[in-house]
Every structure is written in C-alpha cells, then in structure tokens.
N, C-alpha and C positions, 0 to 999 in steps of 0.2 A: 297130738294137739293141733291147733289151727293152722300153725306154720311149720311145725318141726316134725320129723318122724321120730318115734319113741322105741326104745329097746324092745324087740320082740316083733315089730311090724314086719309084715312080709310082702314082698312084690313078686310079679311074674316078669321074667326077662325072655325075649326071644331074639335070636341073632341069626342073620343069613349073610353069607358073603355075596357081595354085590353081583356078582356074574353066575351064581349057582341057582338052580331050581329048588334044591332041598334046603331046608333050614338047618344051621349048624346046632342051634339050641331052641327049643320050643317049649315055652312057658317054664322055664328053670326057676325054681324057688330060691330066692335069696331072702335072708333076714337081717334086719338092722340090729347092730350092736356097736356101741362105741364110735358113733357117727360115721359108719360105713355099712354097705350091704354086703354080704359074704354068703357064700355057699358052695355047692359042688361044681358050678360052672367054671370051666377053665378055657383059655383062648385055644384056638387051633394053632397048628404049628407053622402054617404058612404066613410068614410076616410081612409078605408083599401083596396080600389080597385084602381089600377093604371090605368092611361089613356094615350092614345097618342094624342098629340096635333099638328095640322097642320094649318098654317096660310099662307095667301098670300096677296100681294099688287100689283096693285091697286084693291080695293073691286070692285065686280061686284055683283050686286043685283039679277042676273039671276042664280047665284049658283057658286060653286067653278069650276074654269075653266079647261077643259080638253083640249081645244085648245085656243091658244092665238095669235093674229096677232099684228105685229108692225105697226105703222103708215107708211104710204108710203112717206107723207110729214112730215118731222120732223123739217122745217125750224122755227117753233115757240116754239120748245121745245122738250125735250126727255122724260119726265115724264110719258106720257101715254103709252110709249113703254117699260119702264123699270120694267118689270115683276120681283118681288122677292117672295122668299118663304122661310119658316122656318118650321122645323119639330123637335119635342122633344117627346122621348118615354118614358114609364114607369114613368110617372109623377103622384105623389100623391097629393091630395088636400091640399092646405095650405092656410093660411090667408094672405101671402104676394104674391106678384107679380111673376109670372113665366117669366123668362128670356129666350127669344129666339134670335137666331142669324138669321137674314135674309141675304139670299145669292141671288145675281143676278142670274137670270135663262137665260138672253139674253147676248149677247156679244156687248160691246161697242167699236166702232171704233174710234180712235183718228187720224185724218188726218192732216198732216203739209203739206203745200204747199209753195214752194220757187218760188213765182212768179217773175220771172225776166223779163217778159214782160212789166210791168208797166200798163197793161190792167186790168180793174176791172174784178173780177170773178163773173159772174151771178148766178152760182149755182154749187154745187158738187153733183154728183150722185154716189151712190153705185150700180152698175148694176147686174142684174141677181141673185138676192137672193131670197131664199125661205122666203116669209114674215109671214107664219104661222108655229107655233110649235104645236106638241102634248105634252101635259103638265101632269105631275104626281106630284102634289104639295107633296104628302106624301114622295116620293122617291127623291124629289128635282130634277126633271128631266125634260129636254126640248130638244126635237130632232125636226127637220124639219118634218113638215107634208107630208104625201105621197099624191101623186095626185095634189098638189098645183103648179100652174104655177109660175115660177119666176117673179119678178118684180124689178123696180128700186126704190131706197129710196133716197129722196132729204135730204141732211145732214143739220145739224144745224150750223150756223156760230158762233163760239166762239170768233174769232178775225178777224176783217175785212181783207179779201183777204189773209189770213194766216193759220188759223186753223179751223178745222171743226169736228164734231162728229155725229156719227150715232149709233143707237142701232139696232142690227140685230139678227136673229135667229142664235143660233150656227149651223155651217154648214162645 
C-alpha cells in the first residue's frame, strides 16, 4: 500500500562489517509477514564488530540495483515503480530486530483534473521523462540515468475522470 508493507512483500538486504572489504550478506531476500521482515539472514558471531546495513524494495533476484526503471504503463498500479531504500550504519549484532526507515527514491506525481467538458478522459500521460535512474542504495540516491531517451508514462487512475498518480524518476 502507499504507506505500509504488505504480507509477502520482499526486500533485499546487504550487510558489511565496517572494517571488512567483503560483505557479510549481499542481496539477502527477506519477506514481510506479521509486521516484520524475516528470512535466512543471520547475524555473524562477532558481537563487537559494527556493520553497515542497506536494504531496498522491491526485491530483485539479479542483485542490488544500480539502475532502476519505472513502468511506462502504470495504469494497473504503482507498486512495481515505487523503489524504496533504507540504510543504517554502525549497527552491532543484537537479538532484537533492527529498525530501518525506508525512503521513497522516486517521485510520485498527484494529478488533479478539473474536467469541465463532461467528456470521459481516456488516459493521462506524463510526457518526456527519463524513465531510468542510476541508484546508490547505500547513499539513498537516485538520479536520472545518462544517455537514456525520454519516454511518456501512462498514469494510474485514482478517481474516475478526476485524479491520477504516476511514479517518475526525480528530475
């Protein structure tokens, strides 16, 4: 949903000890159920070594994204285009859950139309946007990818002939 994860949502988590060159976990898949994410990822045994933890949604089995493209046709929903990321540094192993705040990396446009013609609206297009972003999950950064042609995005209808939404790359 717009503000909450739902049961079955998946995130990718990477964890690296602060002074190590190799990651402890890279793109570990965690699944949301009953208000927590869980999976096979376990803490390392060295309780005195801090880690940096980075997570993103939606999960991609191919790995942590360095590029992300929004859907050009968002008429059936916005979820697949809503990239979110969280980053927490200097975390020590604990028996409890680690709380991380996910931040939207894309921009959501809310479009209100005062349709005084009475004619039905067939579609709303957001024109000439760069649909692909270069992503840095650890830095919580998303910028338009260079060399990508602009495209039109079909917006999602929130309320018949009046309100629409679209997720775009910040630009």
